C-alpha positions as a printed Julia matrix, in Angstrom:
443×3 Matrix{Float64}:
  36.25   -8.44  -21.91
  33.19   -7.96  -19.71
  30.97   -6.92  -22.62
  30.8    -6.9   -26.39
  29.21   -3.43  -26.47
  28.98   -0.83  -23.72
  26.93    2.35  -24.08
  27.66    5.51  -22.11
  24.22    7.09  -21.81
  20.76    5.57  -22.18
  19.09    8.0   -24.6
  17.61    7.31  -28.01
  21.09    6.86  -29.46
  21.67    3.94  -27.07
  18.68    1.81  -26.12
  17.25    1.55  -29.65
  20.45   -0.28  -30.61
  21.27   -1.93  -27.29
  18.09   -4.03  -27.23
  18.42   -5.59  -30.71
  22.14   -6.17  -30.09
  21.34   -8.07  -26.91
  18.54  -10.01  -28.56
  21.01  -10.98  -31.29
  23.29  -12.55  -28.68
  25.78   -9.81  -27.9
  26.65   -9.06  -24.29
  25.54   -5.44  -23.87
  25.63   -2.9   -21.03
  24.22    0.61  -20.68
  25.63    3.12  -18.19
  23.32    5.92  -17.03
  23.95    8.56  -14.35
  20.46   10.06  -14.48
  17.08    8.84  -15.64
  16.96    6.06  -18.21
  15.78    7.19  -21.62
  17.74   10.43  -21.86
  16.6    14.01  -22.33
  13.81   13.47  -24.87
  11.96   10.93  -22.77
  12.27   12.59  -19.38
  12.71   16.33  -19.78
  12.45   17.14  -23.47
  10.21   16.16  -26.37
   7.7    14.01  -24.46
   7.09   16.57  -21.72
   6.95   19.47  -24.18
   4.38   17.88  -26.48
   2.22   17.03  -23.46
   2.25   20.67  -22.37
   1.55   21.83  -25.9
  -1.38   19.51  -26.62
  -4.11   21.71  -25.06
  -2.65   24.74  -26.89
  -2.85   22.92  -30.22
  -6.49   21.99  -29.61
  -7.39   25.48  -28.37
  -6.06   27.1   -31.54
  -8.2    24.83  -33.7
 -11.28   25.6   -31.58
 -10.5    29.31  -32.0
 -10.55   28.88  -35.77
 -14.05   27.45  -35.55
 -15.63   30.15  -33.42
 -19.01   30.89  -34.96
 -18.6    27.8   -37.13
 -19.71   25.19  -34.64
 -18.17   26.57  -31.44
 -19.59   29.52  -29.48
 -17.04   29.65  -26.67
 -13.47   28.71  -25.85
 -12.31   26.06  -23.37
 -10.34   27.33  -20.36
  -6.74   26.21  -20.03
  -5.6    25.06  -16.59
  -1.84   24.9   -15.99
  -2.13   23.0   -12.69
  -4.24   20.23  -14.2
  -1.97   20.04  -17.24
   1.16   19.79  -15.1
  -0.42   16.95  -13.12
  -1.29   15.24  -16.41
   2.28   15.72  -17.64
   3.56   13.87  -14.6
   1.05   11.08  -15.29
   2.44   10.71  -18.79
   6.15   11.21  -18.1
   7.05   10.07  -14.61
   6.9     6.34  -15.29
   8.84    6.4   -18.55
  12.33    6.26  -17.03
  11.6     3.06  -15.12
   9.86    1.68  -18.2
  12.99    2.27  -20.3
  15.18    0.72  -17.64
  12.98   -2.37  -17.54
  12.93   -2.64  -21.35
  16.7    -2.89  -21.32
  16.76   -5.32  -18.42
  14.07   -7.56  -19.93
  16.06   -7.7   -23.18
  19.11   -8.99  -21.31
  21.02   -5.7   -21.21
  23.06   -4.99  -18.07
  22.13   -1.64  -16.55
  24.87    0.21  -14.66
  24.02    3.37  -12.72
  26.58    6.12  -12.28
  29.01    8.38  -14.14
  31.39    6.7   -16.59
  35.01    7.74  -16.97
  37.45    6.18  -19.42
  40.44    4.31  -18.02
  41.61    3.3   -21.49
  39.96    2.83  -24.88
  38.32   -0.42  -23.79
  37.69    0.24  -20.1
  35.53    2.65  -18.1
  35.19    3.19  -14.38
  31.84    3.73  -12.66
  31.55    4.26   -8.89
  34.94    2.65   -8.35
  34.21   -0.44  -10.47
  35.81   -1.07  -13.85
  34.1    -2.5   -16.91
  35.78   -3.56  -20.14
  34.19   -3.89  -23.55
  35.28   -4.7   -27.08
  33.29   -1.71  -28.35
  32.19    1.41  -26.48
  29.5     3.79  -27.78
  29.36    7.34  -26.39
  25.79    8.64  -26.2
  26.3    11.37  -23.62
  24.0    13.86  -25.36
  23.65   17.59  -24.84
  22.32   19.94  -22.21
  21.02   23.54  -22.18
  23.65   26.23  -22.66
  23.81   28.75  -19.84
  24.8    32.37  -20.41
  27.86   33.6   -18.54
  26.9    37.11  -17.48
  26.41   38.8   -14.11
  23.12   37.61  -12.63
  22.73   34.56  -14.88
  22.19   32.44  -11.75
  18.69   33.93  -11.8
  17.97   32.29  -15.17
  16.18   29.0   -15.81
  16.44   26.41  -18.56
  14.01   24.19  -20.45
  14.06   21.51  -17.74
  13.02   24.06  -15.11
  10.15   25.42  -17.19
   8.62   22.0   -17.79
   8.21   21.33  -14.06
   6.81   24.74  -13.08
   3.93   24.36  -10.63
   2.94   28.03  -10.99
   3.2    29.87  -14.29
   4.76   33.34  -13.76
   2.84   36.39  -14.9
   5.82   37.74  -16.86
   8.19   35.44  -18.72
  11.21   36.52  -20.75
  12.83   34.08  -23.17
  16.36   34.7   -24.42
  16.78   32.94  -27.77
  14.64   32.31  -30.84
  15.3    28.66  -31.64
  13.09   25.62  -31.11
  12.93   25.9   -27.32
  12.38   29.65  -27.32
   9.54   29.65  -29.81
   7.81   26.53  -28.5
   7.85   27.81  -24.93
   6.71   31.26  -26.05
   3.73   29.57  -27.72
   2.82   27.58  -24.6
   3.36   30.31  -22.01
   1.44   32.88  -24.04
  -1.54   30.54  -24.45
  -1.69   30.01  -20.69
  -1.78   33.74  -20.02
   1.79   34.81  -19.34
   3.08   38.12  -20.65
   5.88   36.82  -22.9
   8.89   38.69  -24.3
  11.42   37.05  -26.63
  14.88   38.62  -26.84
  17.28   37.75  -29.69
  20.84   38.8   -30.46
  20.09   38.73  -34.2
  17.03   39.36  -36.33
  16.03   35.83  -37.34
  13.84   33.31  -35.55
  13.99   29.56  -36.28
  16.86   29.9   -38.74
  16.52   26.32  -40.02
  13.05   26.98  -41.42
  11.58   28.73  -44.46
  11.64   32.37  -43.37
   8.4    33.51  -45.07
   6.6    30.9   -42.95
   8.53   31.95  -39.85
   7.44   35.55  -40.4
   3.82   34.38  -40.5
   4.35   32.6   -37.19
   5.93   35.69  -35.63
   3.04   37.82  -36.85
   0.55   35.41  -35.32
   2.39   35.39  -31.97
   2.6    39.17  -31.98
  -1.15   39.37  -32.57
  -1.56   37.21  -29.46
   0.58   39.57  -27.39
   4.08   38.07  -27.58
   6.71   40.82  -27.77
   9.94   40.44  -29.74
  13.13   42.39  -29.07
  15.54   41.84  -31.96
  19.27   42.59  -32.16
  19.66   42.96  -28.41
  22.4    41.53  -26.23
  21.65   41.06  -22.54
  24.65   42.04  -20.42
  23.44   41.52  -16.86
  20.5    40.66  -14.62
  19.72   41.71  -11.06
  16.97   41.01   -8.57
  14.84   44.03   -7.64
  11.72   44.53   -5.58
   9.62   44.5    -8.76
  11.23   41.41  -10.28
  14.36   40.57  -12.24
  15.8    43.52  -14.13
  17.56   42.76  -17.41
  19.98   45.26  -18.89
  21.3    45.16  -22.43
  23.17   47.15  -25.01
  22.14   50.7   -25.93
  20.35   51.19  -22.62
  17.78   48.41  -23.04
  16.02   47.47  -19.8
  13.21   45.12  -18.92
  11.8    43.78  -15.67
  10.31   40.31  -15.57
   9.38   37.49  -13.19
  11.01   34.51  -14.88
  13.8    34.16  -17.44
  14.32   31.17  -19.71
  17.82   30.85  -21.15
  17.07   29.32  -24.55
  20.42   30.15  -26.15
  21.08   26.64  -27.42
  22.47   23.32  -26.26
  26.04   22.17  -25.68
  27.57   18.66  -25.71
  28.23   16.8   -22.47
  32.02   16.34  -22.62
  33.15   16.9   -19.04
  34.9    14.51  -16.65
  35.01   11.46  -18.92
  38.78   11.53  -19.5
  38.47   11.83  -23.26
  41.75   13.75  -23.32
  43.4    10.95  -21.4
  42.6     8.35  -24.07
  43.29   10.73  -26.97
  39.68   11.07  -28.14
  39.14   13.96  -30.54
  36.21   16.22  -29.68
  35.13   19.84  -29.68
  33.65   21.32  -26.51
  31.09   23.26  -28.57
  30.32   20.91  -31.47
  30.79   17.43  -30.01
  32.56   14.33  -31.33
  33.53   13.92  -35.01
  33.1    10.4   -36.4
  33.72    8.61  -39.68
  31.03    7.15  -41.94
  30.7     4.14  -39.6
  30.14    6.4   -36.55
  33.59    5.46  -35.24
  35.71    8.08  -33.51
  39.43    8.54  -34.08
  39.96    5.69  -31.61
  39.36    2.19  -32.98
  36.48    0.49  -31.19
  35.07    3.71  -29.71
  31.9     4.96  -31.42
  29.41    7.75  -30.83
  25.74    8.3   -31.59
  22.98   10.81  -30.95
  23.26   14.5   -30.16
  26.87   14.26  -28.99
  27.94   13.89  -32.62
  29.51   16.82  -34.44
  27.13   16.78  -37.43
  25.12   19.11  -39.64
  22.1    16.83  -39.64
  19.2    17.71  -37.32
  20.07   16.73  -33.75
  16.7    15.21  -33.01
  15.33   11.96  -31.61
  14.65   10.22  -34.95
  18.24   10.83  -36.09
  19.61    9.32  -32.89
  17.31    6.32  -33.26
  18.52    5.74  -36.82
  22.15    5.93  -35.74
  21.62    3.5   -32.89
  19.81    1.03  -35.1
  22.59    1.33  -37.68
  25.15    0.39  -35.04
  23.03   -2.64  -34.17
  23.18   -3.79  -37.81
  26.91   -3.03  -37.94
  27.9    -4.76  -34.71
  25.81   -7.87  -35.4
  27.37   -8.27  -38.83
  24.18   -7.55  -40.75
  26.0    -4.78  -42.62
  29.49   -3.44  -43.13
  28.38   -0.49  -45.25
  28.79    3.14  -44.19
  25.79    4.8   -42.6
  23.41    6.13  -45.25
  21.12    8.75  -43.75
  17.62    9.0   -45.23
  15.6    12.19  -45.62
  15.14   13.6   -42.12
  12.03   15.61  -41.31
  12.02   18.14  -38.47
   9.49   20.51  -36.94
   8.92   23.36  -34.51
   5.92   22.54  -32.32
   4.58   26.05  -32.34
   1.03   27.14  -33.18
   0.83   26.92  -36.13
   3.37   24.14  -36.65
   6.26   24.58  -39.07
   7.87   21.44  -40.51
  10.47   20.76  -43.18
  12.4    18.02  -44.97
  15.03   17.81  -47.69
  16.17   20.7   -49.86
  14.9    24.0   -48.48
  13.33   26.71  -50.65
  16.21   29.02  -49.69
  18.79   26.58  -51.08
  16.67   25.98  -54.17
  16.43   29.69  -54.91
  20.24   29.93  -54.96
  20.35   27.15  -57.58
  17.55   27.92  -60.06
  19.11   25.7   -62.73
  18.81   22.67  -60.46
  15.51   23.22  -58.67
  11.97   24.5   -59.11
   9.93   25.81  -56.19
   6.14   25.78  -56.01
   4.04   27.19  -53.19
   0.5    26.09  -52.37
  -1.68   28.21  -50.09
  -4.42   26.61  -48.0
  -6.92   29.45  -48.39
  -8.35   27.82  -51.51
  -8.14   24.24  -50.25
 -11.68   23.18  -49.27
 -10.37   20.44  -46.95
  -8.34   22.95  -44.92
 -11.32   25.28  -44.8
 -13.35   22.59  -43.05
 -11.39   23.77  -40.01
 -11.35   27.41  -41.2
  -7.56   27.27  -41.42
  -6.31   30.49  -42.99
  -2.67   30.46  -41.91
  -1.26   27.48  -43.72
   0.47   26.22  -46.81
   3.13   23.96  -48.25
   6.15   24.8   -50.42
   7.58   21.98  -52.53
  11.03   21.79  -54.14
  11.52   19.73  -57.34
  14.77   18.76  -59.01
  15.44   19.12  -62.76
  13.68   15.78  -63.41
  10.53   16.84  -61.59
  11.21   14.66  -58.56
  10.23   16.05  -55.16
  13.43   16.67  -53.16
  12.26   19.05  -50.46
   9.2    20.44  -48.74
   8.24   22.77  -45.93
   4.83   23.44  -44.47
   3.04   25.68  -41.99
  -0.34   24.92  -40.49
  -2.33   22.67  -38.19
  -1.28   19.54  -40.08
   2.25   20.57  -41.07
   3.76   17.56  -39.3
   1.61   15.0   -41.1
   2.01   16.83  -44.39
   5.79   16.67  -44.15
   5.75   13.09  -42.86
   3.98   12.01  -46.04
   6.23   14.04  -48.31
   9.27   12.56  -46.54
   8.25    9.16  -47.91
   8.07   10.63  -51.4
  11.48   12.27  -51.12
  13.18    9.19  -49.71
  11.78    6.95  -52.46
  12.12    9.56  -55.23
   8.48    9.38  -56.2
   7.67   10.99  -59.55
   4.46   12.74  -60.53
   3.45    9.61  -62.46
   4.05    7.51  -59.34
   1.78    9.79  -57.33
  -1.14    8.72  -59.52
  -0.66    5.2   -58.14
  -1.08    6.39  -54.56
  -4.73    6.2   -53.58
  -5.31    7.65  -50.1
  -8.39    7.91  -47.93
 -10.64   10.76  -48.98
 -10.82   13.26  -47.41
  -7.5    13.29  -45.58
  -4.31   15.32  -45.22
  -2.45   12.94  -47.53
  -5.08   13.14  -50.25
  -5.21   16.93  -50.12
  -1.5    17.47  -50.69
  -0.79   14.49  -52.93
  -3.1    15.87  -55.6
  -0.86   18.95  -55.79
   2.51   17.24  -56.02
C-alpha cells in the first residue's frame, strides 16, 4: 500500500486528523481538487464572519447613540472586501503548508475510486489501507427556467460592487446572514421563502424577534411563495411565482440549502452506499458499508449540525481510532451552533420546543436582558437566554439571542457537557463583570 490513510478532500474533516496521524507515524495523504482547507476556510465561515464584523460593531454603536456616541460610522463595502481578501486569500496555502510540514503528502486533483483501496488522480493511482471521504457539500441550485441568472454564497462573498436590490431565496443560515449583511450596507433586500418559518433549527420566539428587527431595518419577507421562473428585463431580473407573484431585482442569491458532493467518484462502482441528497451513512466508528472506507464532515448523512466544529471532532476521533488510542465508538459531545445575524441567535442541547413537548422530563426558564444591568451597559434591549433543565435540575439545553449569544452559549455548552448542577455553579467564580458571570448567576 502507498499510504496508511488517504483523505479525499482537505476540509476540516480531513486536515485536523491527517496532521496528528502523520505526527504519530502513519503515512498519510490528502487529495484536494480545489483550495486546501475546504469550504469553511476559503469561501464559507471565515469569509462570512469577516464581512459581518463591521455590521456587528455598527449595531452595538447604534444601541449607544446618545449614550456615548453621537454619530454612526460609515460602512464601506469596497474597503471591507479588500480586507476580506487580506484575511482569507493566504489561508489555502497556509493549510497546504501545514499538511506538508507535518509530513502529509498533498495530491492535487479529482479522486475517483478504482477499488475500495485504490483511487486514481490525474491518471496516477494511489493505494491506501484506509480511505476517508471528506468531499463536503456545495450550494444547491434551483432547477427552474432562468436559474442561470442566480448566484450562490460563494459569488456573494466576492462581490466587488454591492447591488442596489438583492433578493434572497431561502430562510436558512445563509439567507438570513446575507440578508443581515446586505441590508446593513444599504441594499434593498427581499427574502422569499416557500414556507412560513425562518431558521427552523432555532427557538422560534427568538427568530420572530430577529425577523421583526430586520423588518424594522427595511428587509422585506415574502412567505409561502414558490418562484417558478426568472427572466432578464431592461429593469433587472424579473421573478415570477405562484398566484401571480412578481418582483424585479438586480441580484438573486439562491440560498435553498446545500447538497453533498457525490458525483464522478465511482462510488457505485465499488458498492458504496450513499444518498444523493443526504450523503453517506456510516456506523458508530464513521465507517461506511465498505470495510476500510470511512467518511467525515458534511458529507455524512447525520442529524447533527453540519458545521465546522463537528467535522473537526470527527476528524480528530479518526486520528485517535487509526493510531490505536481508542477503539470505542464515536461519542459526540454537546454541539453548539449559531446564526451570525444581528442580533446573534445561538443554541445547544435540548431545545425549548422539544422540552415543551415533554413537560414531565424538562423545565424551561427564560431570562430577559432588559433587567440585567450588565447588558444595559450596552443598552441592549433585544436579548435573552432560555435554559432547559432535566428532572434533576441539570442544565441540558440553552438558546440565546443578543450581542453576546455566542459566548453565552459557549459557556453553557461546558455546563451541559459536564452536567453541572446548580450547586456546582457556586464553585465557578468568573471575572466580574463579564458575560459568564451575568448568566451563571441565573443558572
